[in-house]
Chimera marker file (.cmm) of the C-alpha trace (Angstrom):
<marker_set name="trace">
<marker id="1" x="210.944" y="-97.140" z="12.113" r="1" g="1" b="0" radius="0.5"/>
<marker id="2" x="207.662" y="-95.268" z="12.480" r="1" g="1" b="0" radius="0.5"/>
<marker id="3" x="204.684" y="-97.144" z="13.786" r="1" g="1" b="0" radius="0.5"/>
<marker id="4" x="201.473" y="-96.946" z="11.782" r="1" g="1" b="0" radius="0.5"/>
<marker id="5" x="198.623" y="-94.950" z="13.309" r="1" g="1" b="0" radius="0.5"/>
<marker id="6" x="196.158" y="-97.145" z="15.135" r="1" g="1" b="0" radius="0.5"/>
<marker id="7" x="192.620" y="-97.143" z="13.833" r="1" g="1" b="0" radius="0.5"/>
<marker id="8" x="189.609" y="-95.990" z="15.824" r="1" g="1" b="0" radius="0.5"/>
<marker id="9" x="187.966" y="-98.582" z="18.017" r="1" g="1" b="0" radius="0.5"/>
<marker id="10" x="184.238" y="-99.263" z="17.944" r="1" g="1" b="0" radius="0.5"/>
<marker id="11" x="183.615" y="-97.538" z="21.298" r="1" g="1" b="0" radius="0.5"/>
<marker id="12" x="185.191" y="-94.285" z="20.074" r="1" g="1" b="0" radius="0.5"/>
<marker id="13" x="183.281" y="-94.437" z="16.801" r="1" g="1" b="0" radius="0.5"/>
<marker id="14" x="179.990" y="-95.008" z="18.613" r="1" g="1" b="0" radius="0.5"/>
<marker id="15" x="180.553" y="-92.041" z="20.959" r="1" g="1" b="0" radius="0.5"/>
<marker id="16" x="181.414" y="-89.789" z="18.013" r="1" g="1" b="0" radius="0.5"/>
<marker id="17" x="178.256" y="-90.860" z="16.164" r="1" g="1" b="0" radius="0.5"/>
<marker id="18" x="176.083" y="-90.219" z="19.247" r="1" g="1" b="0" radius="0.5"/>
<marker id="19" x="177.362" y="-86.932" z="20.749" r="1" g="1" b="0" radius="0.5"/>
<marker id="20" x="174.292" y="-85.914" z="22.819" r="1" g="1" b="0" radius="0.5"/>
<marker id="21" x="173.505" y="-87.599" z="26.118" r="1" g="1" b="0" radius="0.5"/>
<marker id="22" x="171.107" y="-87.786" z="29.037" r="1" g="1" b="0" radius="0.5"/>
<marker id="23" x="172.371" y="-88.273" z="32.591" r="1" g="1" b="0" radius="0.5"/>
<marker id="24" x="170.873" y="-90.940" z="34.840" r="1" g="1" b="0" radius="0.5"/>
<marker id="25" x="172.149" y="-90.395" z="38.404" r="1" g="1" b="0" radius="0.5"/>
<marker id="26" x="172.090" y="-93.550" z="40.472" r="1" g="1" b="0" radius="0.5"/>
<marker id="27" x="174.507" y="-94.776" z="43.162" r="1" g="1" b="0" radius="0.5"/>
<marker id="28" x="172.899" y="-98.162" z="43.835" r="1" g="1" b="0" radius="0.5"/>
<marker id="29" x="172.536" y="-101.063" z="41.437" r="1" g="1" b="0" radius="0.5"/>
<marker id="30" x="169.491" y="-101.289" z="39.197" r="1" g="1" b="0" radius="0.5"/>
<marker id="31" x="166.889" y="-103.993" z="39.618" r="1" g="1" b="0" radius="0.5"/>
<marker id="32" x="166.379" y="-105.979" z="36.417" r="1" g="1" b="0" radius="0.5"/>
<marker id="33" x="162.936" y="-104.390" z="35.950" r="1" g="1" b="0" radius="0.5"/>
<marker id="34" x="164.386" y="-100.861" z="36.301" r="1" g="1" b="0" radius="0.5"/>
<marker id="35" x="167.129" y="-101.585" z="33.787" r="1" g="1" b="0" radius="0.5"/>
<marker id="36" x="164.560" y="-102.991" z="31.357" r="1" g="1" b="0" radius="0.5"/>
<marker id="37" x="162.403" y="-99.859" z="31.847" r="1" g="1" b="0" radius="0.5"/>
<marker id="38" x="165.061" y="-97.321" z="30.908" r="1" g="1" b="0" radius="0.5"/>
<marker id="39" x="166.313" y="-99.477" z="28.036" r="1" g="1" b="0" radius="0.5"/>
<marker id="40" x="162.754" y="-99.771" z="26.676" r="1" g="1" b="0" radius="0.5"/>
<marker id="41" x="162.347" y="-95.990" z="26.954" r="1" g="1" b="0" radius="0.5"/>
<marker id="42" x="165.597" y="-95.446" z="25.029" r="1" g="1" b="0" radius="0.5"/>
<marker id="43" x="164.399" y="-97.932" z="22.379" r="1" g="1" b="0" radius="0.5"/>
<marker id="44" x="161.134" y="-96.000" z="21.997" r="1" g="1" b="0" radius="0.5"/>
<marker id="45" x="162.919" y="-92.664" z="21.705" r="1" g="1" b="0" radius="0.5"/>
<marker id="46" x="165.742" y="-93.592" z="19.312" r="1" g="1" b="0" radius="0.5"/>
<marker id="47" x="165.239" y="-97.198" z="18.239" r="1" g="1" b="0" radius="0.5"/>
<marker id="48" x="167.289" y="-100.194" z="19.375" r="1" g="1" b="0" radius="0.5"/>
<marker id="49" x="170.416" y="-99.112" z="17.480" r="1" g="1" b="0" radius="0.5"/>
<marker id="50" x="170.058" y="-95.375" z="18.121" r="1" g="1" b="0" radius="0.5"/>
<marker id="51" x="171.461" y="-95.132" z="21.649" r="1" g="1" b="0" radius="0.5"/>
<marker id="52" x="174.509" y="-96.209" z="23.636" r="1" g="1" b="0" radius="0.5"/>
<marker id="53" x="175.097" y="-96.144" z="27.403" r="1" g="1" b="0" radius="0.5"/>
<marker id="54" x="178.343" y="-95.781" z="29.311" r="1" g="1" b="0" radius="0.5"/>
<marker id="55" x="179.332" y="-95.063" z="32.904" r="1" g="1" b="0" radius="0.5"/>
<marker id="56" x="180.083" y="-91.411" z="33.604" r="1" g="1" b="0" radius="0.5"/>
<marker id="57" x="183.652" y="-90.325" z="34.291" r="1" g="1" b="0" radius="0.5"/>
<marker id="58" x="185.319" y="-87.211" z="35.710" r="1" g="1" b="0" radius="0.5"/>
<marker id="59" x="182.596" y="-84.529" z="35.969" r="1" g="1" b="0" radius="0.5"/>
<marker id="60" x="179.844" y="-87.111" z="35.413" r="1" g="1" b="0" radius="0.5"/>
<marker id="61" x="180.998" y="-89.517" z="38.117" r="1" g="1" b="0" radius="0.5"/>
<marker id="62" x="178.188" y="-91.539" z="39.700" r="1" g="1" b="0" radius="0.5"/>
<marker id="63" x="175.828" y="-91.442" z="36.751" r="1" g="1" b="0" radius="0.5"/>
<marker id="64" x="175.086" y="-93.368" z="33.586" r="1" g="1" b="0" radius="0.5"/>
<marker id="65" x="175.351" y="-91.458" z="30.312" r="1" g="1" b="0" radius="0.5"/>
<marker id="66" x="172.869" y="-92.514" z="27.650" r="1" g="1" b="0" radius="0.5"/>
<marker id="67" x="174.101" y="-91.215" z="24.286" r="1" g="1" b="0" radius="0.5"/>
<marker id="68" x="171.851" y="-90.234" z="21.379" r="1" g="1" b="0" radius="0.5"/>
<marker id="69" x="172.353" y="-88.809" z="17.876" r="1" g="1" b="0" radius="0.5"/>
<marker id="70" x="170.250" y="-85.671" z="18.386" r="1" g="1" b="0" radius="0.5"/>
<marker id="71" x="169.732" y="-83.214" z="21.198" r="1" g="1" b="0" radius="0.5"/>
<marker id="72" x="165.954" y="-83.720" z="20.970" r="1" g="1" b="0" radius="0.5"/>
<marker id="73" x="166.334" y="-87.448" z="21.709" r="1" g="1" b="0" radius="0.5"/>
<marker id="74" x="168.609" y="-86.742" z="24.672" r="1" g="1" b="0" radius="0.5"/>
<marker id="75" x="166.147" y="-84.157" z="25.990" r="1" g="1" b="0" radius="0.5"/>
<marker id="76" x="163.245" y="-86.605" z="25.602" r="1" g="1" b="0" radius="0.5"/>
<marker id="77" x="165.178" y="-89.258" z="27.554" r="1" g="1" b="0" radius="0.5"/>
<marker id="78" x="166.094" y="-86.743" z="30.274" r="1" g="1" b="0" radius="0.5"/>
<marker id="79" x="162.402" y="-85.885" z="30.541" r="1" g="1" b="0" radius="0.5"/>
<marker id="80" x="161.495" y="-89.569" z="30.834" r="1" g="1" b="0" radius="0.5"/>
<marker id="81" x="164.079" y="-90.007" z="33.606" r="1" g="1" b="0" radius="0.5"/>
<marker id="82" x="162.569" y="-87.099" z="35.539" r="1" g="1" b="0" radius="0.5"/>
<marker id="83" x="158.963" y="-88.259" z="35.052" r="1" g="1" b="0" radius="0.5"/>
<marker id="84" x="159.561" y="-91.937" z="35.819" r="1" g="1" b="0" radius="0.5"/>
<marker id="85" x="161.414" y="-91.389" z="39.103" r="1" g="1" b="0" radius="0.5"/>
<marker id="86" x="163.859" y="-94.163" z="38.191" r="1" g="1" b="0" radius="0.5"/>
<marker id="87" x="166.686" y="-92.426" z="40.039" r="1" g="1" b="0" radius="0.5"/>
<marker id="88" x="164.897" y="-92.811" z="43.380" r="1" g="1" b="0" radius="0.5"/>
<marker id="89" x="163.571" y="-96.356" z="42.997" r="1" g="1" b="0" radius="0.5"/>
<marker id="90" x="164.821" y="-98.842" z="45.620" r="1" g="1" b="0" radius="0.5"/>
<marker id="91" x="167.864" y="-100.978" z="44.910" r="1" g="1" b="0" radius="0.5"/>
<marker id="92" x="167.618" y="-104.767" z="44.749" r="1" g="1" b="0" radius="0.5"/>
<marker id="93" x="167.647" y="-106.550" z="48.100" r="1" g="1" b="0" radius="0.5"/>
<marker id="94" x="170.310" y="-108.920" z="49.346" r="1" g="1" b="0" radius="0.5"/>
<marker id="95" x="170.320" y="-112.443" z="47.935" r="1" g="1" b="0" radius="0.5"/>
<marker id="96" x="168.512" y="-114.802" z="50.323" r="1" g="1" b="0" radius="0.5"/>
<marker id="97" x="168.837" y="-118.074" z="48.401" r="1" g="1" b="0" radius="0.5"/>
<marker id="98" x="171.154" y="-120.999" z="49.103" r="1" g="1" b="0" radius="0.5"/>
<marker id="99" x="174.886" y="-120.393" z="48.888" r="1" g="1" b="0" radius="0.5"/>
<marker id="100" x="176.991" y="-122.727" z="46.796" r="1" g="1" b="0" radius="0.5"/>
<marker id="101" x="180.053" y="-124.332" z="48.302" r="1" g="1" b="0" radius="0.5"/>
<marker id="102" x="183.343" y="-125.176" z="46.601" r="1" g="1" b="0" radius="0.5"/>
<marker id="103" x="184.935" y="-127.094" z="49.486" r="1" g="1" b="0" radius="0.5"/>
<marker id="104" x="182.613" y="-130.051" z="49.467" r="1" g="1" b="0" radius="0.5"/>
<marker id="105" x="180.703" y="-128.873" z="52.549" r="1" g="1" b="0" radius="0.5"/>
<marker id="106" x="176.950" y="-128.793" z="52.672" r="1" g="1" b="0" radius="0.5"/>
<marker id="107" x="175.469" y="-125.607" z="51.187" r="1" g="1" b="0" radius="0.5"/>
<marker id="108" x="173.927" y="-123.229" z="53.720" r="1" g="1" b="0" radius="0.5"/>
<link id1="1" id2="2" r="1" g="1" b="0" radius="0.2"/>
<link id1="2" id2="3" r="1" g="1" b="0" radius="0.2"/>
<link id1="3" id2="4" r="1" g="1" b="0" radius="0.2"/>
<link id1="4" id2="5" r="1" g="1" b="0" radius="0.2"/>
<link id1="5" id2="6" r="1" g="1" b="0" radius="0.2"/>
<link id1="6" id2="7" r="1" g="1" b="0" radius="0.2"/>
<link id1="7" id2="8" r="1" g="1" b="0" radius="0.2"/>
<link id1="8" id2="9" r="1" g="1" b="0" radius="0.2"/>
<link id1="9" id2="10" r="1" g="1" b="0" radius="0.2"/>
<link id1="10" id2="11" r="1" g="1" b="0" radius="0.2"/>
<link id1="11" id2="12" r="1" g="1" b="0" radius="0.2"/>
<link id1="12" id2="13" r="1" g="1" b="0" radius="0.2"/>
<link id1="13" id2="14" r="1" g="1" b="0" radius="0.2"/>
<link id1="14" id2="15" r="1" g="1" b="0" radius="0.2"/>
<link id1="15" id2="16" r="1" g="1" b="0" radius="0.2"/>
<link id1="16" id2="17" r="1" g="1" b="0" radius="0.2"/>
<link id1="17" id2="18" r="1" g="1" b="0" radius="0.2"/>
<link id1="18" id2="19" r="1" g="1" b="0" radius="0.2"/>
<link id1="19" id2="20" r="1" g="1" b="0" radius="0.2"/>
<link id1="20" id2="21" r="1" g="1" b="0" radius="0.2"/>
<link id1="21" id2="22" r="1" g="1" b="0" radius="0.2"/>
<link id1="22" id2="23" r="1" g="1" b="0" radius="0.2"/>
<link id1="23" id2="24" r="1" g="1" b="0" radius="0.2"/>
<link id1="24" id2="25" r="1" g="1" b="0" radius="0.2"/>
<link id1="25" id2="26" r="1" g="1" b="0" radius="0.2"/>
<link id1="26" id2="27" r="1" g="1" b="0" radius="0.2"/>
<link id1="27" id2="28" r="1" g="1" b="0" radius="0.2"/>
<link id1="28" id2="29" r="1" g="1" b="0" radius="0.2"/>
<link id1="29" id2="30" r="1" g="1" b="0" radius="0.2"/>
<link id1="30" id2="31" r="1" g="1" b="0" radius="0.2"/>
<link id1="31" id2="32" r="1" g="1" b="0" radius="0.2"/>
<link id1="32" id2="33" r="1" g="1" b="0" radius="0.2"/>
<link id1="33" id2="34" r="1" g="1" b="0" radius="0.2"/>
<link id1="34" id2="35" r="1" g="1" b="0" radius="0.2"/>
<link id1="35" id2="36" r="1" g="1" b="0" radius="0.2"/>
<link id1="36" id2="37" r="1" g="1" b="0" radius="0.2"/>
<link id1="37" id2="38" r="1" g="1" b="0" radius="0.2"/>
<link id1="38" id2="39" r="1" g="1" b="0" radius="0.2"/>
<link id1="39" id2="40" r="1" g="1" b="0" radius="0.2"/>
<link id1="40" id2="41" r="1" g="1" b="0" radius="0.2"/>
<link id1="41" id2="42" r="1" g="1" b="0" radius="0.2"/>
<link id1="42" id2="43" r="1" g="1" b="0" radius="0.2"/>
<link id1="43" id2="44" r="1" g="1" b="0" radius="0.2"/>
<link id1="44" id2="45" r="1" g="1" b="0" radius="0.2"/>
<link id1="45" id2="46" r="1" g="1" b="0" radius="0.2"/>
<link id1="46" id2="47" r="1" g="1" b="0" radius="0.2"/>
<link id1="47" id2="48" r="1" g="1" b="0" radius="0.2"/>
<link id1="48" id2="49" r="1" g="1" b="0" radius="0.2"/>
<link id1="49" id2="50" r="1" g="1" b="0" radius="0.2"/>
<link id1="50" id2="51" r="1" g="1" b="0" radius="0.2"/>
<link id1="51" id2="52" r="1" g="1" b="0" radius="0.2"/>
<link id1="52" id2="53" r="1" g="1" b="0" radius="0.2"/>
<link id1="53" id2="54" r="1" g="1" b="0" radius="0.2"/>
<link id1="54" id2="55" r="1" g="1" b="0" radius="0.2"/>
<link id1="55" id2="56" r="1" g="1" b="0" radius="0.2"/>
<link id1="56" id2="57" r="1" g="1" b="0" radius="0.2"/>
<link id1="57" id2="58" r="1" g="1" b="0" radius="0.2"/>
<link id1="58" id2="59" r="1" g="1" b="0" radius="0.2"/>
<link id1="59" id2="60" r="1" g="1" b="0" radius="0.2"/>
<link id1="60" id2="61" r="1" g="1" b="0" radius="0.2"/>
<link id1="61" id2="62" r="1" g="1" b="0" radius="0.2"/>
<link id1="62" id2="63" r="1" g="1" b="0" radius="0.2"/>
<link id1="63" id2="64" r="1" g="1" b="0" radius="0.2"/>
<link id1="64" id2="65" r="1" g="1" b="0" radius="0.2"/>
<link id1="65" id2="66" r="1" g="1" b="0" radius="0.2"/>
<link id1="66" id2="67" r="1" g="1" b="0" radius="0.2"/>
<link id1="67" id2="68" r="1" g="1" b="0" radius="0.2"/>
<link id1="68" id2="69" r="1" g="1" b="0" radius="0.2"/>
<link id1="69" id2="70" r="1" g="1" b="0" radius="0.2"/>
<link id1="70" id2="71" r="1" g="1" b="0" radius="0.2"/>
<link id1="71" id2="72" r="1" g="1" b="0" radius="0.2"/>
<link id1="72" id2="73" r="1" g="1" b="0" radius="0.2"/>
<link id1="73" id2="74" r="1" g="1" b="0" radius="0.2"/>
<link id1="74" id2="75" r="1" g="1" b="0" radius="0.2"/>
<link id1="75" id2="76" r="1" g="1" b="0" radius="0.2"/>
<link id1="76" id2="77" r="1" g="1" b="0" radius="0.2"/>
<link id1="77" id2="78" r="1" g="1" b="0" radius="0.2"/>
<link id1="78" id2="79" r="1" g="1" b="0" radius="0.2"/>
<link id1="79" id2="80" r="1" g="1" b="0" radius="0.2"/>
<link id1="80" id2="81" r="1" g="1" b="0" radius="0.2"/>
<link id1="81" id2="82" r="1" g="1" b="0" radius="0.2"/>
<link id1="82" id2="83" r="1" g="1" b="0" radius="0.2"/>
<link id1="83" id2="84" r="1" g="1" b="0" radius="0.2"/>
<link id1="84" id2="85" r="1" g="1" b="0" radius="0.2"/>
<link id1="85" id2="86" r="1" g="1" b="0" radius="0.2"/>
<link id1="86" id2="87" r="1" g="1" b="0" radius="0.2"/>
<link id1="87" id2="88" r="1" g="1" b="0" radius="0.2"/>
<link id1="88" id2="89" r="1" g="1" b="0" radius="0.2"/>
<link id1="89" id2="90" r="1" g="1" b="0" radius="0.2"/>
<link id1="90" id2="91" r="1" g="1" b="0" radius="0.2"/>
<link id1="91" id2="92" r="1" g="1" b="0" radius="0.2"/>
<link id1="92" id2="93" r="1" g="1" b="0" radius="0.2"/>
<link id1="93" id2="94" r="1" g="1" b="0" radius="0.2"/>
<link id1="94" id2="95" r="1" g="1" b="0" radius="0.2"/>
<link id1="95" id2="96" r="1" g="1" b="0" radius="0.2"/>
<link id1="96" id2="97" r="1" g="1" b="0" radius="0.2"/>
<link id1="97" id2="98" r="1" g="1" b="0" radius="0.2"/>
<link id1="98" id2="99" r="1" g="1" b="0" radius="0.2"/>
<link id1="99" id2="100" r="1" g="1" b="0" radius="0.2"/>
<link id1="100" id2="101" r="1" g="1" b="0" radius="0.2"/>
<link id1="101" id2="102" r="1" g="1" b="0" radius="0.2"/>
<link id1="102" id2="103" r="1" g="1" b="0" radius="0.2"/>
<link id1="103" id2="104" r="1" g="1" b="0" radius="0.2"/>
<link id1="104" id2="105" r="1" g="1" b="0" radius="0.2"/>
<link id1="105" id2="106" r="1" g="1" b="0" radius="0.2"/>
<link id1="106" id2="107" r="1" g="1" b="0" radius="0.2"/>
<link id1="107" id2="108" r="1" g="1" b="0" radius="0.2"/>
</marker_set>
């Protein structure tokens, strides 16, 4: 008995609809303010529903790919990345607040 072909998933459909991308190289984590900055820039360039970000794989390892519908939008985002210096901003510091305990001991 032949199995029916599986339908496309939403991730695949989104990547097909947005074939052009900008690369954001960054090894460390983003601070919340940095993440909000690049997301706001993408919103200004393509609108809130006009972009999609994924982690790079294979040849694009170690970067975030921000997908857009047109090459001009991807080029504008790549220009913003270069001008803003977001790739070289410092990573968030270590957490210095109180640690929670699950054993019933006093928190540190």
